N, C-alpha and C positions, 0 to 999 in steps of 0.2 A: 266892969273894969277892963280897961284897954289891954288887949294882949298883942304885943308886938310881933311876936312870932306867928301867930295866926294871920296878922295883917300882911306880913312879908309874904307868907306862903300864898295867900290870896292874890296879891298883886303879881307873884310870879306866874300863876295860873293865868290871870287875865292877860299878862303880856304874851305868854305862850300862845293863847288861843288867837289873839289878834295879830300875831306875827306868823300864824300858819298860812301857807299859800292857798289861795282861793280864787274862784274865777266869778266874776259878776257878769251875767249875760244882759247887757244893757240892750233896750229896744230904742233905736233911734228913728227919728221922724224925718223923712225925705219928702220932697215935692217932685212933680213931673219934670223930667229933663236934668235933674240934679245928678252928677256923677260922683259917687262916693266909693272910696277904697277900703280895703280892710285885709284881714289875714285869718285864715282857718289854719288852726293847729290843735295840739292835744289839749291845751288849756282853754281853748276858744273853738269848738267843734261846729258852732253855728253862730250866726248873727242874724237877728231880726230887725226889719225896718217897717215902719208904718207909713202909709200915704193916703191922703184923702181923695176919694174919687166920687165921681157922680154917676148916677144910673145912666146907662148909655154910652159911657166913655168907652173907647176902644183903646186898650194899653198893651204895651210890649214891654217885658222885663228882660234885660240882658246881664248876665254874669260872665265876664271874661277873665280867665286866668292871666296873671302878669308875672314878670320876673323869670329867672332861669329855670326854676321848677314849675312846670305847667300843672296848675291845679284842675283836677278833675271836677269841675264845678257842678252844683246841683241847686235848683231853685224850687221853692215850695209857696204856693200862693193861697191865702186864707181870706174868706170874707169877713165882714165887720163883726160877725158873731163867733168867729173862730173856726168856722167849718171849712174842711179842705175844699179847694177849687180844682188846681192844677199843680202838677209837678213836672220838671223836666230835668234831663241829664245832659244830652249831647246835641240838641237840636240846632244850637248855634255854631256848630262846626268845630273841629279841633278840640274836642272835649269841654267846650263851652255850653253853658245852659241858656236857654231861651224859653220863655213862657209867653204865649200869645200868638197872634192878637186874640185878646179876649175883651169881650163886651161886658162891662161890669153890670151885674144884676140889680144893683141897688146902690144908694148914696151912703157913705160912711167911710171909717177908717179901715182900710185893708192892710193885710200883714204879708210881707214877702220875706222868706227866711233864706239865707244863703248858707250852704254847707258844701260837704263834698261827696262824691260817690266813688266807690260803695264799700270797699273794704277798707277800714281805717288803718290798716297795716300796709296797704298797697301804695305804689308810687302814684303821686297826683292826689293823695288824700290830705295833704298840706300844701299851703302856698298862699300867695297874695292875689287879690282880684280887684276888679273894678265893677260896679254895679250901677245900673240906671233903670228907672222906670218911665217910659215915655208914652205920652198920648199921641196917637198916630192915626193918620187918615189912610185907609187902605183902598187901593184902586179897585174899581168895579170892573169886571170883564163881562162879555156877553158874545154869542155867536156872531161872527162877521166883524168883531172889533177886537183885533189883536192888540196886545200890549207889549211894548218894549221895556226892557229892563236890564240891569247890570248886576253881576255879583263879583265880590272881591274879598280879600282877607278881612278888611275892616266891615264889610256889609256882606255876609255870606248868605243871607236868607232873603227871600221876597215874598210878600204876602199879597193875595188878591181875593176879592170876593165875587162870587157867581150867584146871582139871585135866581131862585127856581123859576120865577114867573118871567124870566127872559128867554126861556127855551121852551119850544113847542114839543120836542120829541122827549119820551120818558127816559132816554139814555143819550148821554153826551160823553165826549172824552176830552181831556186836557192835553194839549200838545206843546211842548218846549222844543223850539229850534234854536240851536246855538248858531250864531252867525260868525262868530270868531272862536276858534278852538285851540288855545295855546297848548303847547306840548306839556306833559306833566302826568301826575297820578291823581288829578281831581276827578271827582265825579258828581252828578246831580241826583238828588232824590227828591220826588214830588208826592205829596199826598193830599187829600181832600177830605175834609170833615164835614159830614152832613149835619143838618139841624138837629137830627135825632141822636147824633153823637157817634154813629158808626162812620168809619173811615174806608177810603179807598186808596191804593198805593200803586205807584209805578213799579214795573218790574225792573229786576236788575239788568243794568245795561253796562258793557266794558267801559273802563274809564275813558275820558277825553272823547266821547261820543258827540254826534251832532243833533240827535233826536231823542227825547225823553217823553213817554206817554202814560198817563194814567186812563185806562179803558178797561171796564166801564165806569161812568159815573152815573148812577140811578137817581135822576132828578124828579121823580114823581113821588117821592116819599112823603114830603110835606112842604108847605110853602115856607120859604125862609132863605137864610144866606148860607152857602156853601164855602167854606174857608179853604182857600188853595195856598199850600206852602211849598215854596221852590227853594231847596237848600244846597249849598255847595259843601262837599266834604271830601275827606281823603282817607284811605286805609292805612295811611301812615301818620298816626294822630300826634306824633311829637314833632312833626315838621310843618311848616307853613303850607297851606293848600296851594296857593299860587306863588310865583316869583313876585318880589316886591314890585309894585306899580302895575302889575298885570290886572285886566279885568275880563271878565267872560260877559259878552254882549248876547242877549237872547231875546226871542219873542215867544210869547204865551198865546196860544189860539184855543178858542172852545169850538169844537165841532160836534154837531148834531148827527146822531146815528139813526137811520131809518130802522123801525122795528115792524117785522112780519108777523101778523097773528097766525097761531096754529091751533086748531081745535083737536080735542081728543078723538081719535079715530081717523086722523088725517096724515099726510105726509107733506114735506116740502124739500125742495133740492136748492143746492147753492154752490157757488164757485168762489174761492177764496184766491187772492193773488197779491203783489205788492200794492196795488191801488185799493184793493178791498181786503185788508188783513183780517177783519172781523165782521162777522154777520150775526144779527140779534133777532130773536123770535119770542113771542110771548104767548102765554095762555092763562086761562082763568081756571082756578081749582077751588074746591071747598075742603074745609078742614077734614081730615081723616081720608081723603081721596088717596088710593094707592094706584100709581101709574107706571107705565113701562115706556122707557125712552130708548129708541134704537137709532144708531147711526151707522150707515153703510157707505163703503166707497170703494172704488177699484183699488187693487193692491198696489198699482203703479203710480197711484196719486200720492201726493204728500200727506201724511197722516194728519189727523184732526184732533183737537181737543175741545171738550164740551164741558161748559160750567153752567150750573142752575142756580138762580138767585130767588130767594123767597121775596114776598111782598115788602119786608122791611129793608131789603137791599143787601142782606147778607148771603154769601154763597153757601149753599146746603150740601152740594154734591158735585161730582165731576167724573169724567171718565175720558180716555183717550184710545185711539185705534193703534197706538204704537204697540209694536211687539218688544218688549223690554228685554228680551234675551238677545236680540241682534240689531234693534233700532228699526226694523222693517215695518211695513204696515200690514196689520193684521186683517184690515178690511171691514172690521166690524166692532162696535161697542154697545154694551148694553147697560142701562140703569134701570134695575128692577128689584125691588120696588122703589119708585120715586115717590116719596111720601109728603103730602101736602100738610105742613104743620100749622099753617094759617089759611084763612080764606083771603082770596085777592088775586092779583095778577103777578105770575111768575115770569121770569126772564131766562132765555137760554142764550148763551154766548158761545159762538163757534169760532175757533181760530186755528190756524196752522201749527202743527206740533213738530218738535224734533227731539230726538234722543241726546243730541249732542249740542253744539254751540247755537246761539240764536241766529247767527248769521247764515246758518244752513239753509234756512227757509227763504232767503232773498232769491227772487227769480223762480220760486217754486209755486205750483198750481195745486189746489186741493178741490176736487169735486166730491159732493156728498149728498145723501138723502136722510132726513130725520123723519122718524115716525114717532107718534104719541098715541098711545092707546092704553086701555085698562090693564092692570098688573096681570102677569102670567104666573106670579108667584104661586107655588102650589099650596093648597089648604090641608093642614093636618086634621085628621079625625081621631077622636079619642079611642085608644086601644088598637090602632091600626099602625104597625111600624112601616117606615120607609127606608130605603137604603140608598146610598150615594156613593160617589167616587171622586177622589181628586187625582187627577192625572195630568193636570196641565200647570206648569209653574205659574202662569199669569192668572190662574183661577184662585182668588183669595177666599171666597166664601160661597156657600150655598145657602139660599135664604127661603124660609118657610113662614107660612102664616098660621095662627091660631085664633079662631073665634071663641072668646071667652064670655062667660056670664058673670054678672057681679057676684062678689064674695065667693068665688069659686077657687078652691085649692088644687093645684095640679102637681104631677110629678113628671119631670122631663128626665128621660134616660137616654143617654148617648154612648154608644158601645162601639169599639174597635172590632172590625171584622177581620184584620189581618195586621201584619207588624208594620204596615205602612202608614198607619193613622193613629193619631193621638187625640182624644176628645178635647175639644174646645168649642165654645160658642159664647154669643152674646145674646141676652133676652131683652128686648127693646119694648116699652110700652108707649102710651100715647104721650104728646108733648107736654100736656098739663101734668103728667106724673113725674116725668123726668126729661126736661126739655133739652139737655145736653149731655146727659150721661145714660148709661144703660141701667136697668134694674138690676141685672146680674152680668158679670164677666167671668167665665169660667175657663181656666187654662190648664193644660197638662202637657207634658213633653215625652210621654211614654204610652204605648198602647193600654187599654184597660177599659174601664166603665166609669161614667160619672152620673150621678143621680142628684137632682136638684129639685126641691119642693118650694112653692111659692103661692101665696094667696093673692088673687087678682080681684080688685075692687071695682072694676068697671065692666059694662057691656061693651066690649072693645075688641079690636083686631090687634094682637100682639105678634111681634116678629121673633123668630129664632134664626140667628146668622151663625151658621155651622162653619167652623174654621178647622184646618189641620194644624195640631201643634208641632207637627215634624215638618221641617222644610222639605220640599219636594223638588227634585230635579229629573230630567228624563231618564237618568241612569238609575234612579231608585224605583222601588216597588210603589204602584198607585195605592193610594190610601183609601181603604173602604170602611164604611160605617154603617150603623143602624141607629135610627131616632124613633122614639116613641113618646107620645103623651098620655098620660092616664089621670083621671079624676080621682083625688084622695076622698074617700068617704069620711 
C-alpha cells in the first residue's frame, strides 16, 4: 500500500543529500605545451592532470601563481603506475613550482598534481595558477664550450646537461659569470644532480653578484648525464625578482680541476690564491680503514678549510684551521679518525676559509701542508681506565677505539672527575650497522656517572666519541673525566 508520508520523507532526504556541498576532484587530460588555469582553495585543495609521455622524453612542468594573491604553488609528478617520481615547491622562483627536467623512464600516462605548500592556513595556500607541461631540449655543455643564456621574470630557470664522458678529470666545477648585473635584490642559485641522485650546490653569494660557482662536481661516480639547474630567486618572495623588461645575461662554463694523488704515509703542500681558490687531492682506501689527516700552515697565512668526499660523492667530514674564538689562524687541523665507509677513491678539497664575509678572502694567500697516515686514535683495553681533559673551547670531542669480538656484551662507564665535566658520548659502529646514525647517543648536563651496556655483534673496531655536556670557556674549570670498558660475563 502506498504511504504518501513515507514517500515525502524519503524525497526530502534525497533532496537534502544531493544539495549538500561536495567537491569532485576531476582528473583532466592535457598535452605537451598546453597551458591550463585553475584555482586552489578550501574546496579544491589539489587538481590532477594526466599527460601521455614516451620513454626518453625530457619534460618540464611549471606551475605559476597568478592574480593578486600569489599562490605558493606545489607540484607532484607520478609515473603511469601511480608511483611518486618528483615534487617541488619553489624552484621556479617567486614561490612558483617547477619539476624537471625529467627524463621519462617509460611510455604511458603520467599524472601531475597541482596544490599549495605548505600550511593550509598560511598566506599563499589558496589562489589561481597557470600550469604547463613541456617537452624540452636541454643544451649540453662540456669543458671549453661555454654556454650563453638569459634569466628573467618569465623564464627564471635555465637547464643544462653535462655528460660524464666529456670530462677527463674526476672533479670539475660549474661557473656562472653574469655579464650584466642589474641593480636589485635578485640572486642566483645553482645545483647539479648526478646520475646517482646526489646533488652538488653553489655556496651562498651576496645578491647581485657577478660569479656563482658549484665546486666540486665529482664526475667519476657513474657514466651518465649530470643535470645543471641555474635559477633566479629573491629573498623578497612577494615582489617581482627583476624590474619589468629586465634580463640577466650570463655564461656557464665547465672547468676541469686537477687532482693530485696522495698515499697513506705521505704529505703534500699547496698554495691557494684568487687564481687557485681550491686544490684537490685523492687517495684510495679500503672499507674499515681508520686514517689520520692533518693540515698545517703558518699562522700568518689565510686559514684553510678541508672537506673529504667518499667514493659516492658525498662529503663525510671536514675541518678548518680557523680559531672560532677570534677568527685567527690556529695553524693546525686534525681529522682523526677519518673512517673509510666504502672501498674506493676518496677526494680531499682544500679552500681558503674565513670567519666573516666571503669577500674577506679576496687577495689573500693560504699555504699549507697535508699529511695522511694511519689513525693515532688510542685503543681502549678492557678493564683499564683512561682519563682525559677538556680545556679548549675548540675541542669538541676525544675519540677512542675499541676492538670487539662478535656477540660480546660490554659496559661503558664514563665518570666526571670534577665539576667541570658532564658525561656525554656517542658510540659508533660499522657503516653496515648504522650508516648515518650512532648506535648510542648519551648526554647529560651535570657532573656524575653514566653506565651503558650493549651487545656487539661483529668482530670490528667501534668508536667512542667522548664529549663534555657542559659548555666550556677559558674562564671555566677544565672538565676532567675517566672512561673504562668492561666485558659483561
